[in-house]
C-alpha positions in Angstrom: 56.0 64.7 143.9 54.9 65.1 140.4 56.6 62.7 137.9 57.6 64.3 134.7 56.2 62.7 131.6 58.6 60.4 129.9 59.4 61.2 126.3 57.7 58.9 123.8 60.0 56.3 122.3 61.3 57.2 118.9 59.6 55.2 116.2 61.8 53.1 114.0 61.6 54.2 110.3 59.4 51.8 108.2 61.5 49.5 106.0 61.6 50.5 102.4 59.5 48.2 100.2 61.5 45.5 98.5 62.0 46.2 94.8 59.7 44.3 92.5 61.8 42.4 90.0 60.9 43.3 86.5 60.9 40.2 84.2 63.4 40.4 81.4 61.9 39.1 78.2 64.2 37.8 75.6 62.9 38.8 72.2 61.9 35.9 70.0 64.4 35.3 67.3 63.3 36.5 63.9 61.4 33.9 61.9 63.7 32.1 59.4 61.6 29.9 57.1 64.6 28.3 55.5 66.1 27.3 58.8 62.8 25.9 60.0 62.3 24.0 56.8 65.7 22.4 57.3 64.9 21.4 60.8 61.5 19.9 59.7 63.3 17.9 57.1 65.8 16.7 59.6 63.0 15.5 61.9 61.1 13.8 59.1 64.3 12.0 57.9 64.3 10.1 61.3 61.2 8.1 60.5 62.2 4.7 59.0 60.7 3.6 55.7 58.7 6.9 55.5 57.9 9.0 52.4 57.1 12.4 53.7 57.2 15.9 52.2 56.7 19.2 54.0 56.0 22.9 53.4 56.6 25.8 55.9 54.1 28.6 55.4 54.9 32.3 56.2 52.5 32.1 59.2 54.6 29.4 60.7 52.3 26.5 60.0 53.9 23.3 58.8 52.1 21.2 56.2 53.3 17.6 56.0 52.0 14.8 53.7 53.0 11.3 52.6 53.1 8.0 54.4 54.9 6.2 57.3 55.4 2.5 57.9 53.5 2.2 61.2 50.2 3.6 62.4 51.9 4.9 65.6 54.2 7.0 63.6 51.4 9.2 62.4 51.0 10.7 65.9 54.8 10.8 66.4 55.3 12.9 63.2 52.7 15.4 64.5 54.2 15.6 68.0 57.8 15.9 66.8 57.0 18.8 64.5 54.8 20.5 67.0 57.7 20.5 69.4 60.0 22.5 67.2 60.5 26.2 68.1 58.6 28.7 66.0 56.1 26.1 64.7 52.6 27.5 65.3 50.6 24.6 63.9 51.1 21.3 62.2 48.7 20.3 59.4 49.3 16.7 58.6 47.9 14.5 55.9 49.9 11.3 56.6 48.8 7.7 55.8 50.3 4.3 56.5 52.2 2.3 53.9 53.6 -0.6 55.7 56.7 -2.7 55.0 57.5 -4.1 52.5 55.6 -1.7 50.3 57.3 1.4 51.6 60.7 0.1 50.6 59.5 -1.3 47.3 57.8 1.9 46.3 60.9 3.9 47.0 62.8 1.8 44.5 60.0 2.0 41.9 59.8 5.8 42.2 63.6 6.1 41.8 63.2 4.2 38.5 60.0 5.9 37.3 60.8 8.0 34.2 60.1 11.7 34.0 56.8 12.5 32.4 57.3 11.1 28.9 54.5 9.2 27.2 55.2 5.6 26.7 58.7 5.5 28.3 57.8 3.3 31.3 56.0 0.0 31.4 52.3 -0.3 32.1 50.2 -2.6 34.2 46.6 -3.7 33.9 44.8 -5.8 36.5 42.1 -8.3 35.5 39.9 -6.5 38.1 39.9 -2.8 37.3 38.9 -2.0 40.8 41.9 -3.8 42.2 39.7 -5.8 44.6 40.1 -9.6 44.7 38.4 -12.2 46.9 40.0 -15.4 48.1 39.7 -18.1 45.4 39.7 -15.7 42.5 42.6 -15.5 40.1 45.0 -12.7 39.4 45.7 -11.9 35.7 48.0 -9.1 34.8 48.6 -7.4 31.5 52.1 -6.0 31.3 53.3 -3.7 28.5 56.9 -2.9 28.0 57.9 0.8 27.6 58.1 2.3 24.1 61.7 3.6 24.5 63.7 0.4 23.9 63.7 -3.4 23.4 64.9 -5.2 26.5 63.7 -7.4 29.3 60.5 -7.3 31.3 60.2 -8.4 34.9 56.8 -8.6 36.7 56.4 -9.6 40.3 53.6 -9.8 42.9 54.2 -9.0 46.6 51.9 -9.6 49.5 51.8 -7.9 52.9 53.9 -10.6 54.5 56.8 -9.8 52.2 56.5 -12.9 50.1 57.2 -12.3 46.4 56.1 -14.3 43.4 58.0 -13.8 40.1 55.3 -13.8 37.4 57.8 -13.0 34.7 60.2 -14.8 34.2 58.7 -17.9 35.7 59.1 -21.6 35.3 56.3 -21.7 32.8 57.5 -18.6 31.0 61.3 -18.4 31.2 61.8 -16.0 28.3 61.3 -12.4 29.3 62.9 -10.5 26.4 60.4 -8.1 24.8 60.2 -5.6 22.0 59.4 -2.0 22.8 55.7 -1.6 23.5 55.1 -5.4 23.5 52.2 -6.5 25.8 52.1 -9.8 27.7 49.3 -11.4 29.6 50.4 -13.2 32.8 48.2 -15.7 34.6 44.9 -17.1 33.6 41.5 -18.2 34.8 41.0 -21.9 35.3 39.2 -23.4 32.3 39.4 -26.3 30.0 42.5 -26.1 27.7 44.2 -23.4 29.9 46.7 -25.7 31.4 49.6 -23.9 29.8 49.0 -20.6 31.6 50.3 -20.1 35.1 47.4 -19.5 37.5 47.7 -17.2 40.5 45.0 -17.9 42.9 44.2 -15.4 45.7 45.0 -17.0 49.1 45.8 -15.6 52.6 47.4 -13.4 53.9 44.8 -10.9 52.8 45.1 -7.2 52.7 47.2 -4.9 50.5 49.2 -6.4 47.6 51.5 -4.9 45.0 52.4 -5.7 41.4 55.6 -4.3 40.0 57.0 -4.2 36.5 60.6 -3.4 35.6 61.7 -2.9 32.0 65.5 -3.1 31.6 67.7 -2.7 28.5 69.9 -5.5 29.9 69.1 -8.5 32.0 68.8 -7.7 35.7 70.1 -11.0 37.0 72.7 -13.5 35.8 70.6 -16.5 36.7 67.0 -17.4 37.4 65.7 -16.5 40.9 63.4 -18.7 42.9 59.8 -18.4 41.7 58.8 -17.5 45.3 61.1 -15.7 47.7 61.0 -13.0 50.3 61.5 -9.3 49.7 64.4 -9.4 52.3 66.3 -11.6 49.9 65.2 -10.0 46.6 65.6 -6.3 47.3 69.3 -6.3 48.2 70.0 -8.4 45.1 68.0 -6.0 42.9 69.7 -2.9 44.4 73.1 -4.4 44.0 72.4 -5.2 40.3 71.1 -1.7 39.7 74.3 -0.2 41.2 76.4 -2.4 39.0 74.5 -1.4 35.9 74.8 2.2 36.9 78.5 1.9 37.4 78.8 0.4 33.9 76.9 3.2 32.4 74.0 0.9 31.5 71.4 1.6 34.1 68.5 2.0 31.7 65.8 0.5 33.9 62.3 2.0 34.2 59.5 0.7 36.5 55.9 1.1 37.5 53.7 -0.4 40.1 50.0 -0.8 41.1 48.3 -1.8 44.3 45.5 -4.3 44.9 43.5 -5.5 47.9 42.5 -9.1 48.7 39.9 -10.3 51.2 38.3 -13.5 52.3 
């Protein structure tokens, strides 16, 4: 017998290809320079004892300049700003101004008069370069501002936070001055110079700061120790400035200058 051919099995239809998902892109929010500037300022305000300013450019670059209190904070500023949305690039020009100078300079700047010739006090160092070696002597010329008679305070601060009151001092207790009056504080060791206070350069070496404050009224009710720490002095000064301001007599102007000492 002849077997009839069997019908070919029906082929199952090929499965339809799986749909390819189309990525959904969320449009980037419109660039808002004012909002970004506010966010940058918020970030910069989180750095302790820092003096930083910033500018946001139309091309989304952020320019930041000023100083921070620690070397490690320089990189932290850059990283924190680069992590903000919409920041394309951070251009930083940030230096280090360590404690106590960062705090002291903030106070001085708050008391620095607007640009008006002769209103604030002036300082001159015996070494115009501001460079001193161990064993040399610091001599400071301090001139009261031209705006009013009052009281002149001059102090030297080293990088450990120790502060020396050059005026008033045990050898020069009177610090009342006429407007524009100049005083010379300190002296070189020489015969017949025993009456001048001498300020010899000793360790710790590094950055130092001289500050002059010219006040219409006395800043303190009693003499302060000739040598003290900034942690004790600064709160007392700030409290006195607040009291003078509350009494409507906060006419205090200031200036400062830096120097460097080395072995």
